[in-house]
C-alpha positions as CSV (number, residue, x, y, z in Angstrom):
1,Y,148.1,121.9,191.6
2,V,146.8,120.1,188.7
3,D,143.9,118.6,190.4
4,S,142.7,122.2,192.1
5,I,142.8,123.5,188.6
6,I,140.6,120.8,187.2
7,N,138.1,121.0,190.1
8,K,138.0,124.9,189.8
9,Y,137.1,124.9,186.1
10,Y,134.9,121.9,185.9
11,T,131.1,122.8,186.3
12,Y,129.9,119.1,185.9
13,T,130.8,116.4,188.3
14,H,131.7,113.6,185.7
15,K,135.5,114.1,184.6
16,T,136.4,112.1,181.5
17,V,140.0,110.7,182.3
18,F,142.1,109.4,179.0
19,T,145.3,108.6,180.5
20,N,147.3,108.5,183.8
21,N,149.1,111.8,182.6
22,K,147.3,114.5,184.7
23,I,148.5,117.3,182.6
24,F,147.1,115.9,179.4
25,N,143.8,115.1,181.1
26,A,143.5,118.4,182.5
27,V,144.0,120.2,179.0
28,I,141.8,117.9,177.4
29,N,139.0,117.8,179.8
30,T,138.8,121.4,180.2
31,R,138.5,121.6,176.3
32,L,135.8,119.1,176.3
33,E,133.8,120.9,178.7
34,I,134.1,124.0,176.2
35,C,133.1,121.8,173.3
36,Q,130.1,120.8,175.4
37,H,128.8,124.1,176.1
38,K,129.3,125.2,172.3
39,K,127.7,121.8,171.0
40,I,130.9,120.6,169.3
41,K,130.7,117.0,168.7
42,T,134.1,115.5,170.0
43,T,135.9,111.9,169.6
44,I,139.0,111.4,171.2
45,K,141.3,108.1,171.1
46,V,144.4,108.1,173.1
47,E,146.8,105.2,173.8
48,N,147.4,105.0,177.6
49,D,151.0,105.7,178.9
50,I,151.7,107.1,175.3
51,L,152.5,110.7,176.7
52,N,154.9,109.6,179.3
53,N,158.1,110.8,177.6
54,I,156.9,114.2,176.6
55,N,157.6,117.1,178.9
56,A,154.4,118.3,181.1
57,E,154.8,122.1,179.5
58,D,155.1,120.8,176.1
59,I,152.1,118.6,176.4
60,A,149.9,121.5,177.8
61,V,151.3,124.0,175.1
62,L,150.9,121.5,172.2
63,F,147.2,120.0,173.2
64,G,146.1,123.4,174.3
65,N,146.9,125.2,171.2
66,I,145.8,122.8,168.8
67,F,142.5,122.1,170.6
68,D,141.8,125.9,170.9
69,N,142.3,126.5,167.2
70,A,139.8,123.5,166.7
71,I,137.2,124.9,168.8
72,E,137.8,128.4,167.3
73,A,137.1,127.1,163.8
74,A,134.4,124.5,164.5
75,E,132.3,126.7,166.5
76,K,131.7,128.9,163.2
77,V,130.1,126.2,161.2
78,E,126.9,124.2,161.5
79,D,128.3,120.5,161.6
80,K,130.5,120.9,164.5
81,F,133.1,118.3,165.4
82,I,136.4,117.7,166.6
83,S,138.2,114.3,166.4
84,L,141.7,113.7,168.2
85,E,143.7,110.3,168.0
86,I,146.9,109.8,169.4
87,Q,148.9,106.3,169.0
88,K,152.4,104.8,168.6
89,Q,154.0,104.6,165.5
90,G,157.2,103.0,165.6
91,A,159.7,105.3,167.3
92,Y,157.0,108.1,167.1
93,I,153.8,109.3,168.7
94,S,151.2,110.3,166.2
95,I,148.8,113.2,167.0
96,Y,146.0,113.8,164.5
97,M,143.4,116.0,164.8
98,E,140.6,116.9,162.5
99,N,138.0,119.7,162.9
100,S,135.0,121.2,160.8
101,F,136.2,124.3,159.1
102,D,134.6,126.7,157.0
103,A,136.9,127.0,153.8
104,E,134.8,129.7,152.2
105,L,135.0,131.8,155.1
106,K,138.9,131.6,155.1
107,K,138.6,132.5,151.4
108,R,136.4,135.6,152.0
109,K,139.1,136.8,154.8
110,G,141.8,136.7,152.4
111,G,143.1,133.1,152.7
112,K,145.7,134.1,155.2
113,Q,148.2,131.2,155.7
114,E,149.8,132.7,158.7
115,H,149.3,131.2,162.0
116,G,149.4,133.1,165.7
117,I,152.0,132.5,168.2
118,G,150.2,129.2,169.3
119,M,151.0,127.2,166.3
120,K,154.6,128.7,166.3
121,N,154.9,127.3,169.7
122,V,153.6,123.8,168.5
123,R,156.0,124.0,165.5
124,R,158.7,124.7,168.0
125,I,157.7,121.8,170.4
126,V,157.5,119.6,167.1
127,E,161.1,120.4,166.1
128,E,162.3,119.9,169.7
129,Y,161.3,116.3,169.3
130,N,162.7,115.8,165.9
131,G,159.3,115.4,164.7
132,M,157.0,116.4,161.6
133,M,154.1,118.5,161.3
134,K,151.5,118.8,158.4
135,C,148.3,121.0,158.2
136,F,146.0,120.9,155.5
137,V,142.4,121.2,154.3
138,E,140.3,118.5,152.8
139,E,136.9,120.0,151.8
140,N,135.6,121.6,154.9
141,I,137.9,119.7,157.3
142,F,141.0,121.1,158.6
143,C,143.5,118.4,159.5
144,C,146.6,118.8,161.6
145,D,149.0,115.6,161.4
146,I,151.9,115.6,164.1
147,L,154.6,113.0,164.6
148,L,157.0,113.4,167.5
149,K,160.1,111.2,167.9
150,V,160.0,109.7,171.5
151,C,162.1,106.8,171.1
């Protein structure tokens, strides 16, 4: 099923595979194609086999939402980039994402700190894995730092 979705939505022949987790690969590779079309520079670093202890649905919701939010923010600025790093840190999986972000645009729109249903679902997943999540802005970079306990 995942392979059929991947084949349906890819318009180029080269598929970048990061791990042996097909769900993760499908979510990330479809977002990478969107980034390519929107001219968003991406950097992805993932330790192989690191996501094996995370439910497939949780992988799709977690990475789909944080990547979609990053794309939405990055496409609104001139220097478009997204960086994702996933690595093991003791009993935790560290998920760290940065993306370009227009802090001035956020201020002009009232500086709302509210998040949509997507980020609420991300927080729910973080809680299910007894993890921690911190989102913050450094200059014009939005950072999302997530730890999930998997051991």
